[in-house]
Short mmCIF file of the C-alpha atoms (twelve columns), coordinates in Angstrom:
data_MODEL
# 
_entry.id   MODEL 
# 
loop_
_atom_site.group_PDB 
_atom_site.id 
_atom_site.type_symbol 
_atom_site.label_atom_id 
_atom_site.label_alt_id 
_atom_site.label_comp_id 
_atom_site.label_asym_id 
_atom_site.label_seq_id 
_atom_site.Cartn_x 
_atom_site.Cartn_y 
_atom_site.Cartn_z 
_atom_site.pdbx_PDB_model_num 
ATOM 1   C CA . UNK A 1   -55.070 -195.405 60.171 1 
ATOM 2   C CA . UNK A 2   -52.309 -192.862 59.578 1 
ATOM 3   C CA . UNK A 3   -50.162 -192.770 56.454 1 
ATOM 4   C CA . UNK A 4   -46.995 -193.955 58.256 1 
ATOM 5   C CA . UNK A 5   -48.820 -197.051 59.742 1 
ATOM 6   C CA . UNK A 6   -50.211 -198.122 56.412 1 
ATOM 7   C CA . UNK A 7   -49.276 -201.626 55.204 1 
ATOM 8   C CA . UNK A 8   -46.700 -201.034 52.462 1 
ATOM 9   C CA . UNK A 9   -47.634 -204.118 50.681 1 
ATOM 10  C CA . UNK A 10  -51.166 -202.926 50.015 1 
ATOM 11  C CA . UNK A 11  -49.886 -199.754 48.769 1 
ATOM 12  C CA . UNK A 12  -47.379 -201.559 46.589 1 
ATOM 13  C CA . UNK A 13  -49.790 -203.940 45.117 1 
ATOM 14  C CA . UNK A 14  -52.081 -200.797 44.501 1 
ATOM 15  C CA . UNK A 15  -49.386 -199.045 42.575 1 
ATOM 16  C CA . UNK A 16  -48.124 -202.055 40.698 1 
ATOM 17  C CA . UNK A 17  -50.753 -202.011 38.065 1 
ATOM 18  C CA . UNK A 18  -51.067 -198.181 37.643 1 
ATOM 19  C CA . UNK A 19  -47.588 -196.950 38.526 1 
ATOM 20  C CA . UNK A 20  -44.703 -199.618 38.466 1 
ATOM 21  C CA . UNK A 21  -41.952 -197.162 38.840 1 
ATOM 22  C CA . UNK A 22  -43.710 -195.647 41.926 1 
ATOM 23  C CA . UNK A 23  -44.221 -199.276 43.246 1 
ATOM 24  C CA . UNK A 24  -40.632 -200.170 42.872 1 
ATOM 25  C CA . UNK A 25  -39.622 -196.884 44.822 1 
ATOM 26  C CA . UNK A 26  -42.133 -197.817 47.631 1 
ATOM 27  C CA . UNK A 27  -40.773 -201.412 47.826 1 
ATOM 28  C CA . UNK A 28  -37.197 -200.023 47.902 1 
ATOM 29  C CA . UNK A 29  -37.972 -197.702 50.726 1 
ATOM 30  C CA . UNK A 30  -39.601 -200.279 52.759 1 
ATOM 31  C CA . UNK A 31  -36.780 -202.774 52.200 1 
ATOM 32  C CA . UNK A 32  -34.326 -200.121 53.055 1 
ATOM 33  C CA . UNK A 33  -35.877 -199.404 56.365 1 
ATOM 34  C CA . UNK A 34  -36.002 -203.132 57.137 1 
ATOM 35  C CA . UNK A 35  -32.293 -203.706 56.262 1 
ATOM 36  C CA . UNK A 36  -31.532 -200.630 58.456 1 
ATOM 37  C CA . UNK A 37  -33.349 -202.256 61.389 1 
ATOM 38  C CA . UNK A 38  -31.421 -205.332 60.847 1 
ATOM 39  C CA . UNK A 39  -28.058 -203.514 60.602 1 
ATOM 40  C CA . UNK A 40  -28.768 -201.972 63.990 1 
ATOM 41  C CA . UNK A 41  -29.907 -205.236 65.757 1 
ATOM 42  C CA . UNK A 42  -27.230 -206.587 67.931 1 
ATOM 43  C CA . UNK A 43  -28.563 -210.166 68.007 1 
ATOM 44  C CA . UNK A 44  -28.755 -210.260 64.184 1 
ATOM 45  C CA . UNK A 45  -25.159 -208.915 63.980 1 
ATOM 46  C CA . UNK A 46  -23.901 -211.505 66.515 1 
ATOM 47  C CA . UNK A 47  -25.558 -214.223 64.552 1 
ATOM 48  C CA . UNK A 48  -24.090 -212.894 61.159 1 
ATOM 49  C CA . UNK A 49  -20.614 -212.859 62.828 1 
ATOM 50  C CA . UNK A 50  -21.126 -216.573 64.052 1 
ATOM 51  C CA . UNK A 51  -22.233 -217.545 60.596 1 
ATOM 52  C CA . UNK A 52  -19.141 -215.913 58.969 1 
ATOM 53  C CA . UNK A 53  -16.820 -217.572 61.538 1 
ATOM 54  C CA . UNK A 54  -18.464 -220.846 60.913 1 
ATOM 55  C CA . UNK A 55  -18.110 -220.466 57.178 1 
ATOM 56  C CA . UNK A 56  -14.388 -219.646 57.477 1 
ATOM 57  C CA . UNK A 57  -13.962 -222.654 59.712 1 
ATOM 58  C CA . UNK A 58  -15.765 -224.788 57.176 1 
ATOM 59  C CA . UNK A 59  -13.608 -223.386 54.317 1 
ATOM 60  C CA . UNK A 60  -10.469 -224.126 56.253 1 
ATOM 61  C CA . UNK A 61  -11.546 -227.742 56.953 1 
ATOM 62  C CA . UNK A 62  -12.570 -228.088 53.155 1 
ATOM 63  C CA . UNK A 63  -9.113  -226.824 51.935 1 
ATOM 64  C CA . UNK A 64  -7.390  -229.206 54.343 1 
ATOM 65  C CA . UNK A 65  -9.446  -232.207 53.234 1 
ATOM 66  C CA . UNK A 66  -8.869  -231.206 49.554 1 
ATOM 67  C CA . UNK A 67  -5.044  -230.982 50.213 1 
ATOM 68  C CA . UNK A 68  -5.017  -234.457 51.866 1 
ATOM 69  C CA . UNK A 69  -7.132  -235.990 49.140 1 
ATOM 70  C CA . UNK A 70  -5.070  -234.680 46.311 1 
ATOM 71  C CA . UNK A 71  -1.762  -235.815 48.292 1 
ATOM 72  C CA . UNK A 72  -3.138  -239.158 48.767 1 
ATOM 73  C CA . UNK A 73  -3.963  -239.259 45.078 1 
ATOM 74  C CA . UNK A 74  -0.446  -238.369 44.358 1 
ATOM 75  C CA . UNK A 75  -1.633  -235.131 42.573 1 
ATOM 76  C CA . UNK A 76  0.052   -231.693 43.203 1 
ATOM 77  C CA . UNK A 77  -1.413  -229.645 45.803 1 
ATOM 78  C CA . UNK A 78  -1.565  -225.863 46.160 1 
ATOM 79  C CA . UNK A 79  1.318   -226.211 48.631 1 
ATOM 80  C CA . UNK A 80  3.318   -228.354 46.184 1 
ATOM 81  C CA . UNK A 81  2.916   -225.784 43.423 1 
ATOM 82  C CA . UNK A 82  3.862   -223.012 45.986 1 
ATOM 83  C CA . UNK A 83  6.878   -224.814 47.074 1 
ATOM 84  C CA . UNK A 84  8.028   -225.356 43.355 1 
ATOM 85  C CA . UNK A 85  7.208   -221.729 42.591 1 
ATOM 86  C CA . UNK A 86  9.573   -220.806 45.462 1 
ATOM 87  C CA . UNK A 87  12.382  -222.900 44.355 1 
ATOM 88  C CA . UNK A 88  12.071  -221.578 40.828 1 
ATOM 89  C CA . UNK A 89  12.204  -218.016 42.122 1 
ATOM 90  C CA . UNK A 90  15.486  -219.056 44.096 1 
ATOM 91  C CA . UNK A 91  16.931  -220.642 40.967 1 
ATOM 92  C CA . UNK A 92  16.249  -217.440 38.856 1 
ATOM 93  C CA . UNK A 93  17.904  -215.269 41.568 1 
ATOM 94  C CA . UNK A 94  21.010  -217.673 41.511 1 
ATOM 95  C CA . UNK A 95  20.945  -217.602 37.640 1 
ATOM 96  C CA . UNK A 96  20.869  -213.717 37.637 1 
ATOM 97  C CA . UNK A 97  23.608  -213.542 40.158 1 
ATOM 98  C CA . UNK A 98  25.731  -215.941 37.921 1 
ATOM 99  C CA . UNK A 99  24.912  -214.061 34.868 1 
ATOM 100 C CA . UNK A 100 26.199  -210.842 36.500 1 
ATOM 101 C CA . UNK A 101 29.289  -212.547 37.621 1 
ATOM 102 C CA . UNK A 102 29.920  -214.093 34.165 1 
ATOM 103 C CA . UNK A 103 29.511  -210.598 32.607 1 
ATOM 104 C CA . UNK A 104 32.115  -209.005 34.971 1 
ATOM 105 C CA . UNK A 105 34.446  -212.112 34.281 1 
ATOM 106 C CA . UNK A 106 33.921  -211.642 30.509 1 
ATOM 107 C CA . UNK A 107 34.961  -207.851 30.878 1 
ATOM 108 C CA . UNK A 108 37.791  -208.794 32.989 1 
ATOM 109 C CA . UNK A 109 39.049  -211.423 30.549 1 
ATOM 110 C CA . UNK A 110 38.568  -208.902 27.605 1 
ATOM 111 C CA . UNK A 111 40.840  -206.456 29.467 1 
ATOM 112 C CA . UNK A 112 43.448  -209.190 30.004 1 
ATOM 113 C CA . UNK A 113 43.319  -210.222 26.336 1 
ATOM 114 C CA . UNK A 114 43.984  -206.461 25.516 1 
ATOM 115 C CA . UNK A 115 46.756  -206.459 27.846 1 
ATOM 116 C CA . UNK A 116 48.240  -209.680 26.457 1 
ATOM 117 C CA . UNK A 117 47.929  -208.348 22.928 1 
ATOM 118 C CA . UNK A 118 49.608  -205.195 23.924 1 
ATOM 119 C CA . UNK A 119 52.413  -207.427 25.507 1 
ATOM 120 C CA . UNK A 120 52.546  -209.526 22.414 1 
ATOM 121 C CA . UNK A 121 53.064  -206.507 20.195 1 
ATOM 122 C CA . UNK A 122 55.793  -205.024 22.499 1 
ATOM 123 C CA . UNK A 123 57.397  -208.479 22.582 1 
ATOM 124 C CA . UNK A 124 57.401  -208.753 18.793 1 
ATOM 125 C CA . UNK A 125 58.826  -205.299 18.497 1 
ATOM 126 C CA . UNK A 126 61.713  -206.065 20.870 1 
ATOM 127 C CA . UNK A 127 62.204  -209.370 19.197 1 
ATOM 128 C CA . UNK A 128 62.558  -207.552 15.983 1 
ATOM 129 C CA . UNK A 129 65.128  -205.101 17.386 1 
ATOM 130 C CA . UNK A 130 66.999  -208.003 18.897 1 
ATOM 131 C CA . UNK A 131 67.156  -209.745 15.599 1 
ATOM 132 C CA . UNK A 132 68.297  -206.697 13.948 1 
ATOM 133 C CA . UNK A 133 71.071  -206.104 16.367 1 
ATOM 134 C CA . UNK A 134 72.176  -209.666 16.196 1 
ATOM 135 C CA . UNK A 135 72.173  -209.414 12.416 1 
ATOM 136 C CA . UNK A 136 74.781  -206.607 12.589 1 
ATOM 137 C CA . UNK A 137 77.606  -208.404 14.333 1 
ATOM 138 C CA . UNK A 138 79.910  -205.261 14.508 1 
ATOM 139 C CA . UNK A 139 77.428  -202.588 15.759 1 
ATOM 140 C CA . UNK A 140 76.277  -202.149 19.256 1 
ATOM 141 C CA . UNK A 141 72.758  -202.487 20.055 1 
# 
């Protein structure tokens, strides 16, 4: 029997007691070859694809059943929480816009107050000049 055709299990068990590291390398090599054969096998790949598709279908059904059960128990579902999250995001955006508008309005009001203060100061100055002119009856203003 040639070296290539030797059963790797006999070789593995022979090395297990005397050389455990070598036995592990032999096992890894043999398993690697088997996995490589599987990875190239069209039938195996087709079956794995079907298994994955079935697991995704099962997960979708499980998710739907869980949502229905929670809904029937009047407990919040993922959809409910996501809906609330969306509404909260919308409210935060609205609050940010309102805050920006309020800051702009505050700045505009501060400018108006400054103008009113200036107007009041000029008005007081004119009132003072008018009172002074009225206090001197014979002089022209």
